[in-house]
N, C-alpha and C positions, 0 to 999 in steps of 0.2 A: 504494500500500500504506500502511496506517495501523496504529497501535497505540495503545490507550488504557489508562492505568493509573489506578486510584483506590485510596485506602486511608485508614485512620485510625490515629492513634497516641496513646499515653497516656504521660505522664511524671508520676509521683507520688512526692513526697519527704515521707513522714510525719514524719521527724525530720531533724536535721542530719547524722546518720551513715548513714541508711538511705534507699535509693532503689529504685524499681521503674520499668521501662519496658516497653512492649508496642507492637506494631504488627501490622496485617494489611493486605495489599494484594492486588489482583488485576489481571490484565491481559487485554485483549481485542484480537483482531485479526480480519481477514476470514475466517480459517480456522475460527473458532469452536471452538478447542481447549478441552478440558475441564479439564486439569490446569494451572491458571494462577494458583494462589494462592501467597502467600509470607507468613510470619508469624514473629515472634520475641517471646519474653518473657524478661526479665532482671531480676536483682536485684543490688544492691551494698551493701556496708557498709564504711565507712571512718571510724575514730575517731582516725586519726593514728598509731596503733600497729599495728592490724590493718587490712588491706585484703582484702576478699573480694568476688568477683564470679562470677556464674554466668549462663549463658544457654542457652536451648533455641530452636532455629530450624528452620524447614522452608521449602524452596523447591521447589515442584512442577516437574516436568520441563519444562513449557511456559511457566513464568513468565518474562515479558520486561518488565522495568521501563521500558524506553524511555529513561528518564533515570536516571543513576546507574550503579552498578556492582554486579553480583552475581557473585562468583567462580565459583560452581558451582550448577547447578540439579539437581533430581532427588535432593536429599539432605535428611537430617535431621541436625542437628549439636548435640551437647551439649558445652558448654565450661565449665570451671571454673578459677579462679585464686585462690590464697591467698598473701598475703605478710605476714610479721611483721617490723616495723621495731624496731631496738634503738638506743638513744641513750645511749652510755656517759657516765658522769658525769666521768670523767677519762681522760687518755691522748690519743693523737694521732688517734684515730678520732672523727669527729662522728656517724656513723651507720653501721650495718651491717644488711643485710637477708637474709632467707631467703625464697625464693619457690618455689612449685610450681604447675604448670599441667597440665591434662588436656584433651584435645581428641578428640572421637569423632565420626566420620561414618558414616552408613549410607545405603544406597540405598532406593528405594521398596519393595523386597522385604524390607526390614529386615535385610539382609545387611551386615556391616561392610565399609566401604570404606577407612577409615583410622583409626588410633589414634596419639595422640602424648602422651607423658609427659615433662615437663621438670622439672629441679630446678636452681635457680640460687642463687648467693651473690653479694652485692655489698657493697662497703665504700667509704666516702667520708671523706677526712680533713678537717680544719678549713679547709684552703686549697682544697677542692673537687677535689683529685686523687682518682682513683678506681681501683678494681680490681673487675672483674666476671668471674665464673666460671660458665660453664654446665657444671655438674658432670656432668650427663647429659641427653641429649635422645634418647629412644628413640621411633622412629616405625615403625609397621607400616603398609604401604601395599599395596593391591591394585590392580594394573594390569590392566585388562580388554583393553587393546590395547598393543602395543609402541610405544615412542616413541624418536625419534632425539635424542640429546643434542647431537650435532654430526655433520657429514657423515661417514658410515662407522661411527659408534658408535651402536648401538641397544640399548636396554634391552628385553628380551623381556617379554611378558605374564606375570603371576604375582604371587605375594605376596612381599614383601621386608621384612626388618627392617633399619632404618638406625639407627645409633647415632652421635651426634655429641658432641664436647666442644669447648669454646672458652674461652680466657682473654683478657681485654683489660685493659690498664692505660693510664692517661693522666693528664695534668695537667688543670687546670680547663678545662672547655669554654667558660666565660664569659670567660676571659682573652684578651688581645689576640693572644697567640701560644699555641697549645695543641698538645701533642704526644701522640700515642697510638699504641699498637701492639697487635696481636692475633695469636693463633695458634689454629688450629682443626684438628681431625683426627677421623677416624671412618670409618664405612662408608657406602657410597652405592650402592644397588641392585646388590649383589653385588660391588662393587669397593671401592676405598679412596678416602677423601676426604682430600686433603692440601693 
């Protein structure tokens, strides 16, 4: 049995702050399957204060890269991320950030499979100690088949809203000895996440 993959990619950076990437790939095997393409287009902007990124990608159901890793086939995915960085002129904070993400997946029939919205806050002191807070992470997930989390515990097929919150604090990650701690809570496929 064999599998062949070929593709092209493009990286274009018209300015120091703006970049675009794209790729297209296809795979072939002895079965001569027809839905075997994968592609992505993306753009980013980073001027040191604002960081913006968006991408649109699609992997056909039978796309098999052979080398590398594709998390999920048979999907179209739209992703966006925006972050604003602030640099206070005085005080104990060196930097603080506000960040938002949106992730959307649909199947070949253009039916939603998953949606995720996240909002985060982060702060860093002059000695690189940090605080990160995932204010909210809302995920809607459609399960077409039940799956077993662990022996005897199964999540049934259906649609689920999961909401997660998390806070992490720590000392400088670059120090010889660093300490951190985190706590997270929320819902998980009809149950509680603790």
